[in-house]
C-alpha positions as a printed NumPy array, in Angstrom:
array([[ 13.754, -60.162, -12.243],
       [ 16.305, -62.87 , -12.831],
       [ 16.834, -63.824, -16.111],
       [ 19.899, -64.943, -18.756],
       [ 21.382, -62.679, -20.541],
       [ 19.984, -64.165, -23.472],
       [ 16.334, -63.175, -22.268],
       [ 17.311, -59.989, -21.307],
       [ 18.45 , -59.399, -24.706],
       [ 15.789, -60.874, -26.299],
       [ 13.157, -58.605, -24.149],
       [ 15.601, -55.271, -24.6  ],
       [ 15.288, -56.226, -28.454],
       [ 11.591, -56.515, -28.261],
       [ 11.09 , -53.562, -26.29 ],
       [ 12.994, -51.341, -28.719],
       [ 11.075, -52.555, -31.876],
       [  8.381, -51.311, -30.291],
       [  9.897, -47.907, -28.86 ],
       [  9.442, -48.84 , -25.359],
       [ 11.11 , -49.319, -22.364],
       [ 12.292, -52.42 , -21.038],
       [  9.72 , -52.01 , -17.648],
       [  6.841, -51.023, -19.622],
       [  7.289, -53.958, -22.496],
       [  7.632, -56.272, -19.434],
       [  4.749, -54.776, -17.583],
       [  2.185, -55.04 , -20.684],
       [  3.186, -58.219, -21.426],
       [  2.948, -59.686, -18.085],
       [ -0.786, -58.101, -17.187],
       [ -1.812, -59.444, -20.708],
       [ -0.563, -63.022, -20.082],
       [ -2.176, -62.73 , -16.557],
       [ -5.473, -61.61 , -18.393],
       [ -5.43 , -64.751, -20.619],
       [ -4.824, -67.042, -17.707],
       [ -7.31 , -65.538, -15.455],
       [-10.034, -65.437, -18.076],
       [ -9.664, -69.314, -18.121],
       [-10.636, -69.728, -14.899],
       [-13.678, -67.598, -13.671],
       [-16.128, -69.204, -11.698],
       [-19.706, -68.469, -12.102],
       [-22.288, -69.294,  -9.711],
       [-25.86 , -69.349, -10.214],
       [-28.849, -71.135,  -7.846],
       [-30.493, -74.032,  -8.561],
       [-33.35 , -72.783, -10.39 ],
       [-31.08 , -70.729, -13.006],
       [-29.024, -74.062, -13.217],
       [-31.521, -75.681, -14.469],
       [-33.268, -73.015, -16.889],
       [-29.496, -73.093, -18.198],
       [-29.452, -76.693, -19.103],
       [-32.666, -76.672, -20.667],
       [-31.738, -74.169, -22.876],
       [-28.7  , -76.108, -23.728],
       [-30.865, -79.346, -23.957],
       [-33.731, -77.886, -26.383],
       [-33.672, -78.191, -30.048],
       [-32.149, -75.276, -32.418],
       [-34.8  , -73.365, -33.379],
       [-32.988, -72.605, -36.343],
       [-31.749, -75.812, -37.688],
       [-32.473, -75.302, -41.216],
       [-31.124, -71.836, -41.801],
       [-27.59 , -73.243, -42.512],
       [-28.905, -75.905, -44.937],
       [-30.387, -73.004, -46.757],
       [-27.854, -70.908, -46.652],
       [-25.825, -73.223, -48.151],
       [-28.277, -74.475, -50.944],
       [-28.448, -70.771, -51.773],
       [-27.054, -69.471, -55.148],
       [-24.011, -67.012, -54.231],
       [-22.539, -63.995, -55.862],
       [-20.052, -65.783, -57.602],
       [-22.5  , -68.372, -59.141],
       [-24.981, -65.644, -60.545]])
C-alpha cells in the first residue's frame, strides 16, 4: 500500500498505542470502514403487496400520540 511518510508514522503510532501490528490495525480499520459504507447501501426488495402494507403503516396515525405529552407533563423525581 502506498502512503506518505507522515501517513505511515500516524498509522504506526496508532497501532503501537493499541499494541497491535500495523497490518492488524489497517485490516481492522479497513473492515470497519467498509462495513460502515456498505451499511448505507443495502438494497431491500419487497413485492407490491408488502410495499403497499409498509407505506400504509408509515401513513397511519401514531396510536400513542399522547404518551409523550403525558410523560412531559408528569412530575419528575427532581420535582417531588
